[in-house]
C-alpha positions, 0 to 999 in steps of 0.5 A: 500500500505504501508503494502504491501511495508513493507512485500515486503521489509522484504521478500527481506531482508530475501532472501538477508540474506539467500543468504549471509549466503551461499555466506559467508560460512566459509571454515574449516581449514584442519587437519595437523596431517594425519590419520595413523594407531596406530601400537604401544602398548603405549596406550590401545585402547579398551575403552576411556580416561577421565580427571576430570575437575578442574572447575567441579569435578563431570564431566569429559572430554572423549576422544576416540582414535581408532586404525585407527588414528581417535580421537573423543572428547565425551565432558563432561560426568558425573563422577558418570557414569564413576565410575559406568560403566554406561556411554553411548557413543552412537553417533547419525547419525548426529555426523557422518555428522559434523566435530565437535569433530572429528580429528586425533592423533599420537603417537611418542615415548612417546609423543601424539599429538591430533588435532580435529575440535572444533564447533563454534556458526556460524556452522564453526569449528576451530582447537584444537591442544593438545600435551602431554606425555604418562605416561603408557599404561593407562595414558597420560598427556596433557601439551599444548593446542592451538586453531586456526581459519583460520590459526591464533592462538587465544588461547594457554596455558600450561596445566596439564590434566591427562587422565585415561583409562577406558575399554568400549565396544562397542566403537562407530564406527569411520568411517567418510567421512571427514577424509581420 
Protein backbone atom coordinates (compact mmCIF):
# COMPACT_ATOMS: atom_id res chain seq x y z
CA UNK A 1 0.00 0.00 0.00
CA UNK A 2 2.87 2.40 0.77
CA UNK A 3 4.37 1.79 -2.69
CA UNK A 4 1.01 2.48 -4.32
CA UNK A 5 0.68 5.73 -2.34
CA UNK A 6 4.18 6.82 -3.39
CA UNK A 7 3.50 6.03 -7.04
CA UNK A 8 0.21 7.92 -6.87
CA UNK A 9 1.90 10.91 -5.18
CA UNK A 10 4.70 11.02 -7.79
CA UNK A 11 2.16 10.73 -10.60
CA UNK A 12 0.12 13.66 -9.25
CA UNK A 13 3.30 15.65 -8.72
CA UNK A 14 4.38 15.11 -12.34
CA UNK A 15 0.92 16.08 -13.62
CA UNK A 16 0.96 19.21 -11.44
CA UNK A 17 4.44 20.26 -12.63
CA UNK A 18 3.41 19.74 -16.27
CA UNK A 19 0.26 21.79 -15.68
CA UNK A 20 2.21 24.61 -14.06
CA UNK A 21 4.60 24.81 -16.99
CA UNK A 22 1.56 25.54 -19.17
CA UNK A 23 -0.05 27.94 -16.69
CA UNK A 24 3.09 29.98 -16.03
CA UNK A 25 4.23 30.00 -19.63
CA UNK A 26 6.17 33.15 -20.38
CA UNK A 27 4.95 35.87 -22.71
CA UNK A 28 7.60 37.07 -25.12
CA UNK A 29 8.30 40.78 -25.46
CA UNK A 30 7.38 42.25 -28.83
CA UNK A 31 9.95 43.78 -31.14
CA UNK A 32 9.88 47.57 -31.05
CA UNK A 33 11.58 48.08 -34.42
CA UNK A 34 8.89 47.50 -37.06
CA UNK A 35 9.85 45.46 -40.11
CA UNK A 36 10.30 47.79 -43.06
CA UNK A 37 11.89 47.28 -46.45
CA UNK A 38 15.50 48.36 -46.64
CA UNK A 39 15.49 50.52 -49.76
CA UNK A 40 18.90 52.03 -49.09
CA UNK A 41 22.21 51.08 -50.60
CA UNK A 42 24.01 51.80 -47.33
CA UNK A 43 24.93 48.12 -46.77
CA UNK A 44 25.37 45.19 -49.13
CA UNK A 45 22.75 42.51 -48.56
CA UNK A 46 23.89 39.66 -50.82
CA UNK A 47 25.79 37.89 -48.06
CA UNK A 48 26.45 38.12 -44.33
CA UNK A 49 28.38 40.24 -41.85
CA UNK A 50 30.81 38.82 -39.33
CA UNK A 51 32.63 40.09 -36.26
CA UNK A 52 35.61 38.20 -34.84
CA UNK A 53 35.05 37.54 -31.14
CA UNK A 54 37.51 39.30 -28.84
CA UNK A 55 37.47 36.34 -26.43
CA UNK A 56 37.95 33.66 -29.13
CA UNK A 57 39.73 34.83 -32.26
CA UNK A 58 39.05 31.51 -34.02
CA UNK A 59 35.28 32.19 -34.07
CA UNK A 60 33.03 34.94 -35.34
CA UNK A 61 29.50 36.19 -34.75
CA UNK A 62 27.50 36.16 -38.00
CA UNK A 63 24.60 38.48 -38.84
CA UNK A 64 22.23 38.17 -41.80
CA UNK A 65 20.43 41.31 -42.99
CA UNK A 66 17.62 40.95 -45.51
CA UNK A 67 16.07 43.43 -47.95
CA UNK A 68 12.68 42.94 -46.25
CA UNK A 69 13.98 44.30 -42.92
CA UNK A 70 14.39 40.88 -41.29
CA UNK A 71 17.51 40.10 -39.26
CA UNK A 72 18.95 36.74 -38.18
CA UNK A 73 21.85 36.14 -35.80
CA UNK A 74 23.54 32.98 -37.10
CA UNK A 75 25.57 32.98 -33.86
CA UNK A 76 29.09 31.57 -33.70
CA UNK A 77 30.87 30.26 -36.76
CA UNK A 78 34.42 29.05 -37.29
CA UNK A 79 36.59 31.89 -38.64
CA UNK A 80 38.53 29.45 -40.85
CA UNK A 81 35.24 28.54 -42.61
CA UNK A 82 34.55 32.23 -43.21
CA UNK A 83 38.03 32.90 -44.60
CA UNK A 84 37.98 29.75 -46.77
CA UNK A 85 34.45 30.42 -48.06
CA UNK A 86 33.27 27.08 -46.67
CA UNK A 87 30.75 28.44 -44.16
CA UNK A 88 27.38 26.69 -44.08
CA UNK A 89 24.43 28.93 -43.21
CA UNK A 90 21.78 26.25 -43.66
CA UNK A 91 18.82 26.74 -41.30
CA UNK A 92 16.77 23.67 -40.33
CA UNK A 93 12.96 23.86 -40.40
CA UNK A 94 12.91 24.22 -36.61
CA UNK A 95 14.74 27.57 -36.90
CA UNK A 96 11.69 28.98 -38.70
CA UNK A 97 9.31 27.93 -35.91
CA UNK A 98 11.14 29.51 -32.97
CA UNK A 99 11.72 33.24 -32.42
CA UNK A 100 15.23 32.85 -31.02
CA UNK A 101 17.81 34.84 -33.02
CA UNK A 102 15.23 36.37 -35.42
CA UNK A 103 14.44 40.07 -35.42
CA UNK A 104 14.34 43.30 -37.38
CA UNK A 105 16.69 46.13 -38.22
CA UNK A 106 16.51 49.63 -39.56
CA UNK A 107 18.92 52.00 -41.22
CA UNK A 108 18.55 55.73 -40.74
CA UNK A 109 21.20 57.87 -42.43
CA UNK A 110 24.48 56.21 -41.39
CA UNK A 111 23.03 54.59 -38.26
CA UNK A 112 21.89 50.99 -37.82
CA UNK A 113 19.63 49.57 -35.14
CA UNK A 114 19.06 45.84 -34.69
CA UNK A 115 16.61 44.15 -32.37
CA UNK A 116 16.14 40.40 -32.04
CA UNK A 117 14.90 37.72 -29.71
CA UNK A 118 17.60 36.05 -27.65
CA UNK A 119 16.82 32.48 -26.46
CA UNK A 120 16.82 31.66 -22.76
CA UNK A 121 17.17 28.34 -20.95
CA UNK A 122 13.48 28.41 -19.90
CA UNK A 123 12.33 28.41 -23.57
CA UNK A 124 11.40 32.06 -23.30
CA UNK A 125 13.14 34.83 -25.21
CA UNK A 126 14.49 38.19 -24.16
CA UNK A 127 15.09 41.18 -26.42
CA UNK A 128 18.54 42.12 -27.62
CA UNK A 129 18.99 45.64 -28.95
CA UNK A 130 22.12 46.83 -30.76
CA UNK A 131 22.91 50.16 -32.34
CA UNK A 132 25.85 51.44 -34.26
CA UNK A 133 27.18 53.30 -37.27
CA UNK A 134 27.67 52.33 -40.88
CA UNK A 135 31.27 52.94 -41.92
CA UNK A 136 30.81 51.98 -45.60
CA UNK A 137 28.68 49.58 -47.64
CA UNK A 138 30.65 46.54 -46.38
CA UNK A 139 31.36 47.50 -42.76
CA UNK A 140 29.39 48.63 -39.74
CA UNK A 141 30.31 49.09 -36.09
CA UNK A 142 28.02 48.17 -33.19
CA UNK A 143 28.66 50.64 -30.38
CA UNK A 144 25.91 49.75 -27.89
CA UNK A 145 24.24 46.52 -26.74
CA UNK A 146 21.31 46.03 -24.40
CA UNK A 147 19.12 43.11 -23.37
CA UNK A 148 15.78 43.24 -21.63
CA UNK A 149 13.13 40.86 -20.38
CA UNK A 150 9.53 41.84 -19.74
CA UNK A 151 10.43 45.47 -20.36
CA UNK A 152 13.21 45.57 -17.78
CA UNK A 153 16.79 46.16 -18.95
CA UNK A 154 19.10 43.53 -17.48
CA UNK A 155 22.29 44.31 -19.40
CA UNK A 156 23.68 47.31 -21.26
CA UNK A 157 27.16 48.13 -22.41
CA UNK A 158 29.07 50.33 -24.82
CA UNK A 159 30.95 48.04 -27.20
CA UNK A 160 33.17 48.25 -30.25
CA UNK A 161 32.22 45.41 -32.61
CA UNK A 162 33.25 45.76 -36.24
CA UNK A 163 31.21 43.68 -38.71
CA UNK A 164 32.68 42.95 -42.15
CA UNK A 165 30.76 41.85 -45.22
CA UNK A 166 31.26 38.51 -46.95
CA UNK A 167 29.32 37.62 -50.10
CA UNK A 168 27.29 34.41 -49.77
CA UNK A 169 24.69 32.72 -51.91
CA UNK A 170 22.12 31.43 -51.49
CA UNK A 171 21.16 33.05 -48.20
CA UNK A 172 18.65 31.15 -46.06
CA UNK A 173 15.03 32.16 -46.53
CA UNK A 174 13.86 34.98 -44.24
CA UNK A 175 10.15 34.13 -44.21
CA UNK A 176 8.93 33.67 -40.62
CA UNK A 177 5.33 33.78 -39.41
CA UNK A 178 6.02 35.63 -36.15
CA UNK A 179 7.36 38.86 -37.71
CA UNK A 180 4.54 40.61 -39.60
